[in-house]
N, C-alpha and C positions, 0 to 999 in steps of 0.2 A: 372832810368825808375820805379823800382818798388815801389820808395817812392810817385810817382805822385798820385797813388790811396789813398794812406794814408793822403796826403796833402788835397785831395779834400773832403775825408769823414771828416777830421778834421775841415776844414772849414764849412762843413755841419753842424758838430756839434755845432760849436761855433756859428754859424746862428740860429740853433735850440733853443740854450740856450736863445740867443738873443730875439727871436721870443716869446719864452715860458714866459720870464720876462715880456716883453712889453704887451703881451696878458692878463697876470694876472693883471697888472697895469690898463690897458684900457679899457679892455671889461669885465672880471671877476669881476672887482670892481662894474660894474652896476648891477651885478646879485650875489652879495655877500651873498644874502639870499636864493639862488635858490641852494641847496645841489646837485642837480642831474647833473646840469651843471658842476660845480666845480669837483665833483668826477669823470664824465666821461672824462672830458678834462685831468686831472692829470692822469688818468690810461691810456689814448690814448697816450699823452705824453711820459709816462714811456716805452709804447711799441716801440715808435719810437726812444727813447734814447737808449734802448736795442738792437735794431737794428744797429744805427750807432757804438755802442760799439763793436759789433759783427763784422763788417765791418772792423773796424779801427784794432782790435786785430787779424783777420785773417789774415792781410798783417804784422803786426809788429812782432806777435808770430809765424807766419808761420805754423798754424796747419791745413793748408789745406789737409795734409794727412789723418788726422783724420776725416774730413768732407767726403773726398772721401770714407773712409773705412765705416761711417755711411750711406752714400749713397747706398753702395753696400751691405748693411746688411739688408736683407729683412725680413719682418714681414708676409707679404703674398706676393707669387709670384705665378701667374697663367698666361695663354695665354692672359687673357683678362686685368687682374688687377696685378700691381706690385707696393707695398708699402713698402718702406723702412723705417728705423729709422729716416733718415734725413727729407723724405718727409712728415712723420707722424708730426714731430717737426714744419715742415714748414706750414703743414695744419692746425694744432692747433694755431700757431702764426697768420696766416692770418684770421682765424676765430675769434680770440680774437681782432685783429686790426680793422676789418670791424664792428665788434659788437659795439665796444666801439665808433667808429667813428659815426656809425649810431645813437647810443643813445645820444651821445653829439650833433649831428647836430639836432635831433629830439626835444630834450629840449630846445635847443636855439631858433629854429623857433618858437617853442611853446609859450616859454615865451616872445619872441619878440612881436608877435602879441596879447599876453594879454595885454602887456604895450600899445599896440595901442587901446586897447579897444574892439577888434575883437575877441571874443570868439569863435564863429562859425568857422571862418578860421584857428583860433589855433588849435582847435580840429580836424578839417579836416586834417590840414598839419600833425599834430602828428601821427594820424592815417595812412595816406598814407605813411609816411616816415618809420613807423614801419612795415608796411606790406611788402613795397618794400625791406626793410632791412633784412627780413627773407631770401628772395630770394638771396640777395647779400652776406649773411653769408654764406649759403650753397653753393654758386658758389666759395666764396673764400677758403673755406674749402676743397671741391672736386679739385679746381685748385692746392692747395699747396699739397695735396696728388698725384697729377699727374694724377688725373682721368678725362678724357674728356667725352663729350657727345657721342662720338662713343662708348666709353665703356659703358656708362649708358643705351643706348638703348637696347642691348641684354639682360642687366641685368634686366632692367624694364620688358622686354617682359617675361623674365622667371618668374618674381615675380609678372606679371599681375594679376594673380588670387587671391593671397594673397593679394596685394594692393587693388584690386577692392572690396573685402569683409571687409578687416580688416580697411583700412584706408579710406573707403568711405565716413565717417561722416566728418572726419577731412578736407579732400579736399573739401567738400561740403561747410562745414562752411568757409574754406578758400576763396574759390571762391566767396562765397556770401558776405564776408567781401568787396573784391574788387568792386563788384557790388554795394554795399552800399554807399561805398566812392565815386565811380565815378558817380552813378545816383542821391546821395546827397539825397537820400528820407528819410534817418534818419541821422541825424549830431549831433555833440556834442553840446549840449545846448538845444536841442528839448524836448519839453514835449511831453510824449507818454503814451499810455495806452493800455494794452494786456490782454489777459485772464490769469488768475492764482491768487494766494494769496502772499501776502508778509507779513506774521508775524501772524499766528494763536496765536502763544505763546505770543504775547504782546498784544493780544485782538483786532487785526485786523481781522474783518470776511468778508472784501469785497472780492469778486470773481474776482476782476480786479486789476492788478498792475499799479499803476499811479505814475509817476515819471520823473525825468530829465535824459537825457542820458549824461554821464561823460566821456565815452570812447567807442571808436570803434576798439577793437583790431584785429588781424588776425583771430581768431577764435570765439571770442563772443563780445557781446556789454553789457557794464556796466550801469544799471540804478539804480539811487539813489532815494529811494522814499522819501517821506514826513517825513516817521519815522526815516530816517536816516540809512535805510537799503539799501545795495547795492546788486543788483541781476545781476547775469551773465546769460545773455540770449544767446544761440546759434545764430550766424549770419543767419543760414538757415531759423530760423523761422521769421525773418523780410522779407524774399523772399515770403516763401510759405504760411506764416500765415496772418491773418488780424490784422493789427496793425492801431491804431488811433493816428495820429500825429497832434497835436493841433497847432505847429507852423511850419509847412512844408513851407509854403510860406508866412504865415502872422501871426504874434504873438498874434493879436487880437482876442479875443473870446467873444462871448455874454453869460452873465450868467444870469439866470432867478431864482428870489427868489420869492415864492407863499406867499401871505399874506391875510389870511381870515379876513373878518369883518362882523358883524352881518346885518341882512336885514334892520335894521332901519338906517344904516349908509347913509350920502350923498356921492355918488360916486365922486362928484367933489372935496368935502372936503378930501376926501380920496387920491385923485390924488395929491392934493397940498401938504399933509403931506408927501407922499412919495416921491414926488421931493425934497422936503427938506431935506430928509433922504438921498437920493442920493448924495447931495452935500458934506454929511459928512462922506461919504465912502471913506476910504483910500484906494488908488490904482485903482478908478474908473476912467475912462475917461468922461470927462465933455464937452469939448469945440471942440472936432474933428468932422468935417462935416460927417454926415452919421453915427456918434457914439454915438450921444447924449443919455442920458437916457431917458426911457420911462416907462410909466405906462400903463399896459393893464388891461381893464376889461376883464377878461378871462372867467369866467364862473359863472352860477347861480347855486351854489352848493346846496346840500340837507338842509344844515344849515347854509349856510354862502355865502356871496358873496365873489368870489375868484378873487383877484388882483394880478398881476404879476409886481414887479419892475425889469425891465430889463436894466443891466448895461453891458457896454462894459470894459475888462481890458485886460492890456498887460501881457500875461502868463510868459514873460522872466523876468519879474521885480516881479510878484507876482504869484508865483506858488500856493500858498495855496488858491484855490478857495473857500474853506469852509469857509476861514476867511471872505470872503465878506458876505457870508450867515449870520455867527454870528454877524458882525456890523450891518448889515440890521435888523436883529430881535431886538438887543438890542435898537437901535434908535427908530425903528418903535414902539415897545411895549411902550416905554416912552411917545413919542408924540402922539400915538393913545389914551393912558389913559389920558393924559392932556386935548385932545380935547373931551373927553368923548365918544369915539369911541370903542365899545367893540369888543374884539377878542373873538368869541364864541367858545363853545366845542360842540361836536358832540351830536345833540338833536334829539330825534323820536317822532312823534305824531302818536298815535294809534287810529284809528277809527273803531268802532265795527258795524256791519250791524244790529244786532238785539240787543234788550235790554239785561241788564245784571242784574241778581238777584244778589246783594252784600249783604252777610251776615256777620255781625261782632259777633264772640264769645267771651264771657268774659272769661279771664284765670281762 
C-alpha cells in the first residue's frame, strides 16, 4: 500500500513532462519571441517538477522523520505565531509558485490581446492580474508559514500606528491603482497630460507632462513622453489631482493651427488654399461626418487677418500633435507664397497729435 502514493506521483510526473513538452510545442511556439512568457513558464514548471520529485523521494527514500524534525524546529515560537524551518521553506515555495504563475498568466493574457489588436484591453488585463497577484502572493506566503487571518488581526492592531504613518502612502497608491483599473478613467494606451516637467536637461521647457500611458502598476503609472522619457507617477495623483485624458472615451481631438495673412488678402482665396493644405496633412481625418476640416476666420488682428485651420486627428494613431502643426506651416507657407498672399510680421503705425520738429545733424 505504501507504493500507491509513489505510483500516483510518478504518473503525475509523467503527465507533467508530457504536458510540458506539448505546451512548449503548441503554445510557446506562437510566442517564441516573447521572452517573459517562456521564462516564467519554465520557472513555474521547474517549481512543479521540484514538488513532484520531493513527493516521490519522500516515499521512496522515507525521509519523513527528517521532515517531522524540521517541522518541530522553530525559528519563531510565540503564543500567536509559530514558524518552523519547514513552514518557512513551504512559505517561500508557495510565494515563488504563485508569483511565477501570476507572471506567466499576466504576460500570456497581455500578448494574447495584443495579437488581437486590442491594446487597451491588453494593458487593463495585465495591470489587473498584476495587482491581484500581489495579494495572492502575500496570501500564499502567509499560508505556507501557517499564519492565518486570526493571527494577523491582533498583529495589525498592534502595528496599526506604525502602518498608519509609515505605509500610508503605499496603501493609498495601491488602493488608487485598483480604483483606476476598475473605473478605467486612465487606461494603458491613453494620451494624458498633467502638471510637471519631463526633461529640462534635454531642452524641454514645458510645464506639463504629455505622453502615453504604457503601464498601470500596483503603486504607480508609467507615462512615456514624446521624447522617449518614461515617468513614474504615483497612482494617488490620478485620483486627487487634475489630469487631462485626451482619449478617455473618444480618441479624436480637434487641433487648431493659426495662420496669419496680410489685410490685402482675399479671405475666400485664403480659405481655399488652407482647405487644400488640409488634404495633404498626414493623419488628419478628412471624410468622417462631423469631423471634416474647417477654416475659421478667427480675428482681425493688429497687423494681420487671423485664420484657423481646424483638423481632427486620431491621437491613438498620431500622438505627435505638433507634427500636424509643422506639416500645415510647411505646406501653407509654400502655397500662400505661390498665390501672392503675404504672411506679415508685426507692424506698428505711430500717429502724433502735435507736429514734430525734426532736425538732422551732420556728422
